[in-house]
VOLOMI-616192 format. One record per residue: residue number from 0; x, y, z of N, C-alpha, C in turn. Coordinates in nm, 3 decimals, padded with zeros to 5 digits. Layout:
BEGIN
{NUM,{X,Y,Z},{X,Y,Z},{X,Y,Z}}
...
This chain:
BEGIN
{0,{-08.001,05.058,-02.241},{-07.873,05.107,-02.194},{-07.769,04.995,-02.209}}
{1,{-07.658,05.026,-02.268},{-07.553,04.928,-02.294},{-07.463,04.911,-02.172}}
{2,{-07.417,04.788,-02.148},{-07.323,04.764,-02.038},{-07.179,04.769,-02.087}}
{3,{-07.159,04.792,-02.215},{-07.023,04.800,-02.271},{-06.962,04.935,-02.239}}
{4,{-06.831,04.939,-02.210},{-06.766,05.067,-02.181},{-06.757,05.153,-02.306}}
{5,{-06.749,05.283,-02.286},{-06.732,05.374,-02.398},{-06.599,05.346,-02.465}}
{6,{-06.590,05.371,-02.594},{-06.468,05.343,-02.669},{-06.347,05.420,-02.619}}
{7,{-06.369,05.539,-02.565},{-06.257,05.620,-02.519},{-06.228,05.601,-02.370}}
{8,{-06.295,05.510,-02.305},{-06.269,05.489,-02.162},{-06.143,05.406,-02.143}}
{9,{-06.075,05.430,-02.033},{-05.954,05.356,-02.001},{-05.988,05.249,-01.898}}
{10,{-05.914,05.138,-01.901},{-05.935,05.039,-01.796},{-05.894,05.099,-01.661}}
{11,{-05.962,05.062,-01.556},{-05.935,05.118,-01.425},{-05.860,05.020,-01.336}}
{12,{-05.802,05.072,-01.231},{-05.728,04.989,-01.137},{-05.815,04.878,-01.079}}
{13,{-05.944,04.902,-01.066},{-06.034,04.802,-01.010},{-06.037,04.672,-01.089}}
{14,{-05.998,04.675,-01.216},{-05.997,04.553,-01.296},{-05.854,04.509,-01.331}}
{15,{-05.756,04.563,-01.259},{-05.615,04.532,-01.285},{-05.569,04.415,-01.198}}
{16,{-05.480,04.335,-01.250},{-05.429,04.218,-01.176},{-05.349,04.260,-01.051}}
{17,{-05.300,04.382,-01.046},{-05.221,04.428,-00.932},{-05.307,04.485,-00.819}}
{18,{-05.435,04.506,-00.843},{-05.524,04.572,-00.747},{-05.590,04.470,-00.657}}
{19,{-05.595,04.498,-00.528},{-05.658,04.408,-00.432},{-05.737,04.492,-00.333}}
{20,{-05.867,04.472,-00.327},{-05.947,04.550,-00.234},{-06.016,04.463,-00.128}}
{21,{-05.959,04.346,-00.103},{-06.013,04.262,00.004},{-05.994,04.336,00.137}}
{22,{-06.101,04.350,00.215},{-06.093,04.426,00.341},{-05.982,04.379,00.434}}
{23,{-05.965,04.249,00.452},{-05.861,04.199,00.544},{-05.722,04.241,00.497}}
{24,{-05.698,04.237,00.367},{-05.567,04.278,00.314},{-05.546,04.427,00.337}}
{25,{-05.648,04.507,00.309},{-05.636,04.652,00.328},{-05.604,04.683,00.473}}
{26,{-05.669,04.615,00.568},{-05.641,04.637,00.710},{-05.498,04.598,00.746}}
{27,{-05.446,04.490,00.687},{-05.307,04.448,00.715},{-05.207,04.546,00.655}}
{28,{-05.236,04.599,00.538},{-05.143,04.687,00.468},{-05.136,04.827,00.529}}
{29,{-05.243,04.869,00.597},{-05.248,05.005,00.650},{-05.264,04.999,00.802}}
{30,{-05.152,04.991,00.874},{-05.159,04.986,01.019},{-05.234,05.108,01.074}}
{31,{-05.320,05.084,01.170},{-05.396,05.193,01.230},{-05.529,05.222,01.163}}
{32,{-05.557,05.159,01.049},{-05.684,05.185,00.980},{-05.802,05.151,01.069}}
{33,{-05.791,05.046,01.146},{-05.903,05.006,01.232},{-05.933,05.113,01.336}}
{34,{-05.836,05.197,01.367},{-05.860,05.307,01.460},{-05.958,05.406,01.399}}
{35,{-05.949,05.426,01.268},{-06.035,05.523,01.199},{-06.163,05.459,01.147}}
{36,{-06.169,05.329,01.142},{-06.286,05.262,01.086},{-06.253,05.117,01.063}}
{37,{-06.265,05.075,00.939},{-06.242,04.935,00.907},{-06.223,04.919,00.757}}
{38,{-06.154,04.814,00.718},{-06.144,04.779,00.578},{-06.276,04.729,00.523}}
{39,{-06.370,04.704,00.612},{-06.502,04.655,00.573},{-06.605,04.769,00.565}}
{40,{-06.564,04.891,00.592},{-06.660,05.002,00.599},{-06.711,05.044,00.461}}
{41,{-06.829,05.102,00.462},{-06.888,05.149,00.336},{-06.815,05.271,00.284}}
{42,{-06.746,05.344,00.370},{-06.672,05.463,00.328},{-06.557,05.424,00.236}}
{43,{-06.502,05.304,00.256},{-06.392,05.255,00.173},{-06.436,05.236,00.029}}
{44,{-06.563,05.210,00.008},{-06.617,05.187,-00.126},{-06.542,05.071,-00.191}}
{45,{-06.489,05.091,-00.312},{-06.414,04.987,-00.383},{-06.264,05.011,-00.377}}
{46,{-06.221,05.108,-00.294},{-06.079,05.140,-00.282},{-06.000,05.015,-00.243}}
{47,{-05.872,05.016,-00.276},{-05.788,04.903,-00.243},{-05.640,04.936,-00.252}}
{48,{-05.560,04.832,-00.260},{-05.415,04.846,-00.261},{-05.360,04.799,-00.396}}
{49,{-05.274,04.879,-00.454},{-05.201,04.838,-00.574},{-05.076,04.765,-00.525}}
{50,{-05.069,04.636,-00.552},{-04.954,04.557,-00.507},{-04.828,04.591,-00.586}}
{51,{-04.842,04.642,-00.707},{-04.726,04.679,-00.787},{-04.660,04.806,-00.733}}
{52,{-04.741,04.907,-00.703},{-04.689,05.036,-00.658},{-04.694,05.053,-00.506}}
{53,{-04.748,04.952,-00.435},{-04.759,04.958,-00.289},{-04.828,05.087,-00.246}}
{54,{-04.947,05.108,-00.301},{-05.020,05.233,-00.280},{-05.169,05.205,-00.262}}
{55,{-05.232,05.276,-00.169},{-05.377,05.269,-00.149},{-05.441,05.368,-00.246}}
{56,{-05.540,05.323,-00.321},{-05.603,05.413,-00.418},{-05.745,05.370,-00.451}}
{57,{-05.816,05.457,-00.519},{-05.953,05.431,-00.561},{-05.953,05.336,-00.680}}
{58,{-06.053,05.251,-00.687},{-06.065,05.154,-00.797},{-06.082,05.223,-00.931}}
{59,{-06.124,05.348,-00.931},{-06.148,05.421,-01.055},{-06.021,05.481,-01.115}}
{60,{-05.910,05.480,-01.043},{-05.785,05.531,-01.097},{-05.737,05.442,-01.212}}
{61,{-05.635,05.489,-01.281},{-05.574,05.409,-01.387},{-05.427,05.451,-01.399}}
{62,{-05.347,05.361,-01.457},{-05.206,05.395,-01.478},{-05.152,05.314,-01.595}}
{63,{-05.037,05.351,-01.648},{-04.980,05.282,-01.764},{-04.940,05.137,-01.735}}
{64,{-04.928,05.098,-01.608},{-04.886,04.962,-01.574},{-05.004,04.865,-01.568}}
{65,{-05.122,04.908,-01.612},{-05.242,04.825,-01.607},{-05.219,04.690,-01.676}}
{66,{-05.262,04.585,-01.609},{-05.265,04.451,-01.668},{-05.399,04.390,-01.629}}
{67,{-05.472,04.343,-01.726},{-05.605,04.288,-01.700},{-05.597,04.170,-01.604}}
{68,{-05.685,04.171,-01.505},{-05.690,04.062,-01.408},{-05.746,03.937,-01.475}}
{69,{-05.697,03.820,-01.435},{-05.752,03.697,-01.491},{-05.897,03.682,-01.448}}
{70,{-05.977,03.621,-01.533},{-06.119,03.601,-01.506},{-06.135,03.482,-01.411}}
{71,{-06.212,03.502,-01.306},{-06.239,03.392,-01.211},{-06.347,03.300,-01.269}}
{72,{-06.331,03.169,-01.248},{-06.434,03.076,-01.300},{-06.564,03.087,-01.226}}
C-alpha cells in the first residue's frame, strides 16, 4: 500500500500554513467550548481553526487559499 496521495487528491486544510488545531488555541478561539467538552477531546478529532478565514473547520476541508505549511525540523 502506497503512502503517496492520489494524483487527483487536493491538499487539505490540515496541512495548510493557516490551519491550527492545537487544543489550547481552539479553546481560546471558541469561548464556551469547555462547557461542551474540551479542545483536547477525542470528538474534536483533527479539527482546528483557520487563522486566515477565522473559522473552525475539519482538517479534511480544502479551499483555494491553501498554502503548504513549512516542514518542522
